[in-house]
C-alpha positions as semicolon CSV with decimal commas, in nm:
position;residue;x (nm);y (nm);z (nm)
1;M;-6,587;-11,161;-7,340
2;V;-6,395;-11,489;-7,278
3;A;-6,583;-11,756;-7,088
4;T;-6,364;-11,944;-6,836
5;P;-6,485;-12,198;-6,590
6;K;-6,433;-11,958;-6,298
7;S;-6,630;-11,684;-6,468
8;S;-6,911;-11,927;-6,577
9;L;-6,928;-12,054;-6,226
10;F;-6,967;-11,702;-6,079
11;L;-7,217;-11,599;-6,361
12;G;-7,423;-11,909;-6,290
13;L;-7,436;-11,827;-5,919
14;C;-7,534;-11,467;-5,998
15;C;-7,829;-11,595;-6,197
16;I;-7,946;-11,826;-5,931
17;L;-7,925;-11,559;-5,663
18;A;-8,098;-11,295;-5,876
19;I;-8,382;-11,557;-5,935
20;A;-8,402;-11,609;-5,557
21;A;-8,415;-11,245;-5,489
22;T;-8,696;-11,193;-5,747
23;G;-8,889;-11,481;-5,587
24;C;-8,849;-11,331;-5,249
25;V;-8,980;-11,002;-5,361
26;F;-9,295;-11,162;-5,510
27;E;-9,339;-11,376;-5,199
28;L;-9,322;-11,085;-4,977
29;S;-9,551;-10,867;-5,187
30;S;-9,813;-11,153;-5,184
31;G;-9,869;-11,088;-4,816
32;A;-9,824;-11,453;-4,707
33;P;-9,473;-11,589;-4,778
34;Q;-9,448;-11,973;-4,759
35;L;-9,148;-11,951;-4,539
36;G;-9,258;-11,671;-4,338
37;S;-9,152;-11,294;-4,355
38;G;-8,838;-11,340;-4,153
39;P;-8,664;-11,619;-4,347
40;T;-8,788;-11,476;-4,675
41;G;-8,656;-11,139;-4,592
42;A;-8,322;-11,277;-4,487
43;I;-8,277;-11,466;-4,807
44;L;-8,370;-11,144;-4,996
45;A;-8,118;-10,944;-4,786
46;L;-7,834;-11,198;-4,848
47;S;-7,904;-11,274;-5,214
48;I;-7,907;-10,918;-5,360
49;P;-7,546;-10,829;-5,236
50;S;-7,436;-11,171;-5,321
51;S;-7,561;-11,161;-5,670
52;I;-7,384;-10,832;-5,727
53;L;-7,072;-10,964;-5,581
54;C;-7,087;-11,278;-5,807
55;F;-7,137;-11,065;-6,111
56;V;-6,845;-10,846;-6,037
57;L;-6,624;-11,145;-5,979
58;A;-6,744;-11,316;-6,311
59;V;-6,653;-10,993;-6,490
60;R;-6,323;-10,965;-6,322
61;A;-6,231;-11,340;-6,393
62;A;-6,334;-11,299;-6,761
63;R;-6,122;-10,981;-6,798
64;E;-5,821;-11,157;-6,641
65;A;-5,851;-11,440;-6,899
66;M;-5,835;-11,198;-7,185
């Protein structure tokens, strides 16, 4: 796989969003999220599809560079 700046950016965003989603799951499972259940749930709901989208865009950008 060829690493381009565009694919690297999308892959980096994917990693950050996946870490945010994992953190939200742990915060919600602890029973007392620091930001509250609503904002933590919203971050979780937005970070999962965004992470998947960024991964798909990273793969697509790398394939275009080949």
